Structure formats: C-alpha cells, structure tokens
TORKOL-4160 file (C-alpha; in steps of 0.2 Angstrom, whole numbers, padded with zeros to 4 digits, m for minus):
219
<pt num="1" X="0461" Y="0393" Z="0377"/>
<pt num="2" X="0456" Y="0383" Z="0391"/>
<pt num="3" X="0474" Y="0372" Z="0394"/>
<pt num="4" X="0482" Y="0390" Z="0395"/>
<pt num="5" X="0465" Y="0397" Z="0406"/>
<pt num="6" X="0469" Y="0381" Z="0418"/>
<pt num="7" X="0487" Y="0385" Z="0420"/>
<pt num="8" X="0483" Y="0405" Z="0423"/>
<pt num="9" X="0469" Y="0400" Z="0434"/>
<pt num="10" X="0479" Y="0388" Z="0441"/>
<pt num="11" X="0497" Y="0403" Z="0443"/>
<pt num="12" X="0485" Y="0417" Z="0449"/>
<pt num="13" X="0479" Y="0404" Z="0463"/>
<pt num="14" X="0499" Y="0398" Z="0467"/>
<pt num="15" X="0500" Y="0419" Z="0469"/>
<pt num="16" X="0486" Y="0423" Z="0479"/>
<pt num="17" X="0492" Y="0408" Z="0493"/>
<pt num="18" X="0510" Y="0418" Z="0492"/>
<pt num="19" X="0503" Y="0434" Z="0494"/>
<pt num="20" X="0495" Y="0432" Z="0508"/>
<pt num="21" X="0513" Y="0430" Z="0518"/>
<pt num="22" X="0508" Y="0447" Z="0518"/>
<pt num="23" X="0496" Y="0444" Z="0530"/>
<pt num="24" X="0512" Y="0438" Z="0542"/>
<pt num="25" X="0523" Y="0453" Z="0539"/>
<pt num="26" X="0540" Y="0463" Z="0531"/>
<pt num="27" X="0551" Y="0446" Z="0533"/>
<pt num="28" X="0544" Y="0434" Z="0524"/>
<pt num="29" X="0535" Y="0442" Z="0513"/>
<pt num="30" X="0551" Y="0446" Z="0508"/>
<pt num="31" X="0560" Y="0430" Z="0511"/>
<pt num="32" X="0543" Y="0423" Z="0499"/>
<pt num="33" X="0551" Y="0436" Z="0486"/>
<pt num="34" X="0570" Y="0431" Z="0487"/>
<pt num="35" X="0564" Y="0412" Z="0484"/>
<pt num="36" X="0556" Y="0413" Z="0471"/>
<pt num="37" X="0572" Y="0421" Z="0464"/>
<pt num="38" X="0582" Y="0408" Z="0470"/>
<pt num="39" X="0574" Y="0392" Z="0469"/>
<pt num="40" X="0587" Y="0378" Z="0461"/>
<pt num="41" X="0601" Y="0390" Z="0465"/>
<pt num="42" X="0616" Y="0386" Z="0461"/>
<pt num="43" X="0609" Y="0373" Z="0448"/>
<pt num="44" X="0602" Y="0387" Z="0440"/>
<pt num="45" X="0609" Y="0409" Z="0439"/>
<pt num="46" X="0597" Y="0417" Z="0453"/>
<pt num="47" X="0581" Y="0418" Z="0444"/>
<pt num="48" X="0582" Y="0406" Z="0432"/>
<pt num="49" X="0567" Y="0396" Z="0438"/>
<pt num="50" X="0557" Y="0414" Z="0438"/>
<pt num="51" X="0563" Y="0419" Z="0422"/>
<pt num="52" X="0558" Y="0402" Z="0417"/>
<pt num="53" X="0542" Y="0405" Z="0425"/>
<pt num="54" X="0538" Y="0422" Z="0417"/>
<pt num="55" X="0541" Y="0414" Z="0400"/>
<pt num="56" X="0529" Y="0403" Z="0400"/>
<pt num="57" X="0515" Y="0413" Z="0407"/>
<pt num="58" X="0520" Y="0426" Z="0391"/>
<pt num="59" X="0518" Y="0412" Z="0380"/>
<pt num="60" X="0500" Y="0405" Z="0386"/>
<pt num="61" X="0496" Y="0423" Z="0389"/>
<pt num="62" X="0500" Y="0428" Z="0366"/>
<pt num="63" X="0492" Y="0411" Z="0365"/>
<pt num="64" X="0477" Y="0413" Z="0375"/>
<pt num="65" X="0472" Y="0432" Z="0366"/>
<pt num="66" X="0475" Y="0423" Z="0353"/>
<pt num="67" X="0463" Y="0410" Z="0353"/>
<pt num="68" X="0451" Y="0421" Z="0361"/>
<pt num="69" X="0453" Y="0434" Z="0347"/>
<pt num="70" X="0452" Y="0417" Z="0336"/>
<pt num="71" X="0434" Y="0410" Z="0347"/>
<pt num="72" X="0427" Y="0427" Z="0344"/>
<pt num="73" X="0431" Y="0433" Z="0326"/>
<pt num="74" X="0421" Y="0412" Z="0320"/>
<pt num="75" X="0409" Y="0420" Z="0332"/>
<pt num="76" X="0404" Y="0436" Z="0324"/>
<pt num="77" X="0407" Y="0427" Z="0305"/>
<pt num="78" X="0394" Y="0414" Z="0309"/>
<pt num="79" X="0380" Y="0425" Z="0314"/>
<pt num="80" X="0365" Y="0433" Z="0299"/>
<pt num="81" X="0350" Y="0424" Z="0288"/>
<pt num="82" X="0358" Y="0405" Z="0292"/>
<pt num="83" X="0366" Y="0407" Z="0311"/>
<pt num="84" X="0354" Y="0394" Z="0324"/>
<pt num="85" X="0341" Y="0401" Z="0332"/>
<pt num="86" X="0338" Y="0383" Z="0345"/>
<pt num="87" X="0355" Y="0390" Z="0357"/>
<pt num="88" X="0355" Y="0394" Z="0375"/>
<pt num="89" X="0356" Y="0415" Z="0377"/>
<pt num="90" X="0370" Y="0415" Z="0386"/>
<pt num="91" X="0374" Y="0423" Z="0400"/>
<pt num="92" X="0382" Y="0440" Z="0408"/>
<pt num="93" X="0398" Y="0432" Z="0414"/>
<pt num="94" X="0398" Y="0424" Z="0395"/>
<pt num="95" X="0394" Y="0439" Z="0386"/>
<pt num="96" X="0407" Y="0450" Z="0393"/>
<pt num="97" X="0422" Y="0438" Z="0394"/>
<pt num="98" X="0433" Y="0447" Z="0381"/>
<pt num="99" X="0430" Y="0466" Z="0390"/>
<pt num="100" X="0437" Y="0456" Z="0404"/>
<pt num="101" X="0449" Y="0450" Z="0396"/>
<pt num="102" X="0454" Y="0465" Z="0391"/>
<pt num="103" X="0454" Y="0473" Z="0408"/>
<pt num="104" X="0462" Y="0459" Z="0416"/>
<pt num="105" X="0477" Y="0460" Z="0399"/>
<pt num="106" X="0478" Y="0481" Z="0404"/>
<pt num="107" X="0481" Y="0476" Z="0424"/>
<pt num="108" X="0495" Y="0463" Z="0421"/>
<pt num="109" X="0503" Y="0479" Z="0410"/>
<pt num="110" X="0498" Y="0491" Z="0426"/>
<pt num="111" X="0505" Y="0477" Z="0437"/>
<pt num="112" X="0523" Y="0472" Z="0431"/>
<pt num="113" X="0524" Y="0490" Z="0428"/>
<pt num="114" X="0519" Y="0492" Z="0449"/>
<pt num="115" X="0529" Y="0479" Z="0459"/>
<pt num="116" X="0539" Y="0473" Z="0447"/>
<pt num="117" X="0549" Y="0487" Z="0432"/>
<pt num="118" X="0543" Y="0500" Z="0447"/>
<pt num="119" X="0541" Y="0513" Z="0431"/>
<pt num="120" X="0528" Y="0523" Z="0427"/>
<pt num="121" X="0513" Y="0521" Z="0439"/>
<pt num="122" X="0523" Y="0512" Z="0454"/>
<pt num="123" X="0524" Y="0523" Z="0470"/>
<pt num="124" X="0538" Y="0539" Z="0470"/>
<pt num="125" X="0547" Y="0525" Z="0486"/>
<pt num="126" X="0549" Y="0511" Z="0475"/>
<pt num="127" X="0565" Y="0499" Z="0478"/>
<pt num="128" X="0574" Y="0489" Z="0467"/>
<pt num="129" X="0582" Y="0474" Z="0471"/>
<pt num="130" X="0600" Y="0476" Z="0479"/>
<pt num="131" X="0613" Y="0465" Z="0472"/>
<pt num="132" X="0601" Y="0458" Z="0461"/>
<pt num="133" X="0608" Y="0441" Z="0453"/>
<pt num="134" X="0620" Y="0436" Z="0467"/>
<pt num="135" X="0614" Y="0425" Z="0482"/>
<pt num="136" X="0616" Y="0439" Z="0495"/>
<pt num="137" X="0599" Y="0447" Z="0485"/>
<pt num="138" X="0591" Y="0461" Z="0492"/>
<pt num="139" X="0572" Y="0460" Z="0491"/>
<pt num="140" X="0560" Y="0473" Z="0496"/>
<pt num="141" X="0546" Y="0466" Z="0490"/>
<pt num="142" X="0535" Y="0471" Z="0505"/>
<pt num="143" X="0540" Y="0490" Z="0509"/>
<pt num="144" X="0534" Y="0491" Z="0488"/>
<pt num="145" X="0517" Y="0483" Z="0490"/>
<pt num="146" X="0515" Y="0494" Z="0505"/>
<pt num="147" X="0518" Y="0510" Z="0496"/>
<pt num="148" X="0509" Y="0505" Z="0480"/>
<pt num="149" X="0494" Y="0500" Z="0488"/>
<pt num="150" X="0493" Y="0514" Z="0502"/>
<pt num="151" X="0484" Y="0526" Z="0486"/>
<pt num="152" X="0468" Y="0527" Z="0487"/>
<pt num="153" X="0466" Y="0526" Z="0465"/>
<pt num="154" X="0477" Y="0509" Z="0466"/>
<pt num="155" X="0469" Y="0499" Z="0481"/>
<pt num="156" X="0453" Y="0503" Z="0470"/>
<pt num="157" X="0460" Y="0495" Z="0457"/>
<pt num="158" X="0466" Y="0481" Z="0460"/>
<pt num="159" X="0453" Y="0477" Z="0472"/>
<pt num="160" X="0440" Y="0480" Z="0456"/>
<pt num="161" X="0451" Y="0472" Z="0445"/>
<pt num="162" X="0450" Y="0453" Z="0457"/>
<pt num="163" X="0431" Y="0457" Z="0455"/>
<pt num="164" X="0432" Y="0453" Z="0436"/>
<pt num="165" X="0447" Y="0441" Z="0438"/>
<pt num="166" X="0435" Y="0429" Z="0450"/>
<pt num="167" X="0421" Y="0434" Z="0437"/>
<pt num="168" X="0431" Y="0425" Z="0422"/>
<pt num="169" X="0440" Y="0413" Z="0431"/>
<pt num="170" X="0421" Y="0408" Z="0439"/>
<pt num="171" X="0415" Y="0407" Z="0418"/>
<pt num="172" X="0431" Y="0403" Z="0412"/>
<pt num="173" X="0431" Y="0384" Z="0421"/>
<pt num="174" X="0416" Y="0382" Z="0417"/>
<pt num="175" X="0418" Y="0383" Z="0401"/>
<pt num="176" X="0435" Y="0372" Z="0401"/>
<pt num="177" X="0427" Y="0356" Z="0406"/>
<pt num="178" X="0413" Y="0360" Z="0387"/>
<pt num="179" X="0431" Y="0361" Z="0380"/>
<pt num="180" X="0438" Y="0348" Z="0389"/>
<pt num="181" X="0425" Y="0335" Z="0385"/>
<pt num="182" X="0418" Y="0331" Z="0400"/>
<pt num="183" X="0397" Y="0328" Z="0398"/>
<pt num="184" X="0391" Y="0323" Z="0415"/>
<pt num="185" X="0379" Y="0332" Z="0424"/>
<pt num="186" X="0390" Y="0327" Z="0441"/>
<pt num="187" X="0405" Y="0332" Z="0433"/>
<pt num="188" X="0401" Y="0349" Z="0427"/>
<pt num="189" X="0394" Y="0352" Z="0443"/>
<pt num="190" X="0411" Y="0345" Z="0456"/>
<pt num="191" X="0418" Y="0355" Z="0442"/>
<pt num="192" X="0410" Y="0372" Z="0443"/>
<pt num="193" X="0409" Y="0373" Z="0462"/>
<pt num="194" X="0428" Y="0370" Z="0461"/>
<pt num="195" X="0429" Y="0386" Z="0450"/>
<pt num="196" X="0415" Y="0397" Z="0460"/>
<pt num="197" X="0426" Y="0389" Z="0480"/>
<pt num="198" X="0442" Y="0397" Z="0465"/>
<pt num="199" X="0436" Y="0412" Z="0460"/>
<pt num="200" X="0428" Y="0418" Z="0478"/>
<pt num="201" X="0447" Y="0411" Z="0485"/>
<pt num="202" X="0454" Y="0426" Z="0475"/>
<pt num="203" X="0442" Y="0436" Z="0474"/>
<pt num="204" X="0441" Y="0441" Z="0496"/>
<pt num="205" X="0458" Y="0436" Z="0499"/>
<pt num="206" X="0469" Y="0446" Z="0483"/>
<pt num="207" X="0456" Y="0458" Z="0484"/>
<pt num="208" X="0452" Y="0462" Z="0501"/>
<pt num="209" X="0473" Y="0463" Z="0502"/>
<pt num="210" X="0473" Y="0481" Z="0497"/>
<pt num="211" X="0456" Y="0487" Z="0506"/>
<pt num="212" X="0468" Y="0482" Z="0523"/>
<pt num="213" X="0484" Y="0492" Z="0518"/>
<pt num="214" X="0476" Y="0506" Z="0514"/>
<pt num="215" X="0465" Y="0506" Z="0530"/>
<pt num="216" X="0482" Y="0506" Z="0537"/>
<pt num="217" X="0480" Y="0487" Z="0546"/>
<pt num="218" X="0494" Y="0479" Z="0538"/>
<pt num="219" X="0509" Y="0490" Z="0537"/>
C-alpha cells in the first residue's frame, strides 16, 4: 500500500507539472504530449516508453486496490468483543480513505475515456492523434482538453475530484510514514508538511485548470 501509494503520489505531482503547460498555450502543451510519446526514440518505438509507464501504473493500481481491500477486510474481521479499545479514534480522512479511493478509481476510468481514448464521456470534437506510431505524430491534446473542460459538468467533476485526490494523498502520506517505520516526531512533522504541500499544489493547480477553462481564461 505504501509503496504503490508513493508511486501514485509522485505520478500525480509530475502529471500536474505537465498540466501547467496548458497555461503556456497549445504549442507547448501539444509538444509536451508529443514528447511523452517519443521518449528515447529511436531506441524505443514511438509510444514505447509511455506504454511502459502505463503498465507500471496499471500494476500499481491493481496492487493498491488489492492492498486497500485486504486492509479493510482485516479491520472488519478484527471488530467484536475482543477488539482493542485503547486505540486512537480515526480521523475523518482515515475513515473515508476507501470511499475516496473508489471515487478516484472511477475518475481514472472517466479520465482515460475522456482524454486518452475519446470514447463515451469524451467531447464530440475529440481529435485522435494523427500519424500515430510514427515520428511525425500530430497531437491535439490541448484542443481536446479545452473541449472537454468547457463543459460545466465535466469541469466541476474534475475540480471536485482534485480536492478528493488532495485529501486522499494528504492522509496517505501520513499513513506512509508509519508503514515505512518512521517513528521520530520531527520526521513525522516534516513528512506531514511535505504531504500537505503536495496535496495543496495538486488541488490548486489541477483544480483551478478546469475552472479557468470553463471561465474562458484559458481557451
């Protein structure tokens, strides 16, 4: 749980940094999307490294969900007349980790359909990559992003989920230091502050982007 959660937190943070390219215009954002598909070409085929990232993230997702359900099931079995009664009361963040995790899982599906596959919930003007699989690939990632988040319901959905992701990561970072064996008070404080800053950056940057697009500030 701790290892896969850390990988996901790092991915979300790096993904957020990449999304900041949207503030620089279509040229920079599309160039960034094209770069992700041409990393280490011609050593790797077009999209090869990107698919390696996707496979790693998929494996982490399966392991993370499996670990979450295992821990939840163990907690349920540990209830009863012989359970410990001197444990600290769980905070709101800890009690809602499973629920927020399910929301994030649903968001991943929507996000892939919306901006990667262009299926189901995607905007009607979605444009797939042209010449995909070749060095001359042409990406319309920026145009697809604007078209998708110009819809009020989708922009609101993205922003709300970013807040949920921020809360999930913030609580997850606090749990991670325990799972990695960190016991020092100063270490716990520093790690908690780092988690808060990462979560805040994700909420502010990724959460503001849909609202700015919806308001026409980014177009």
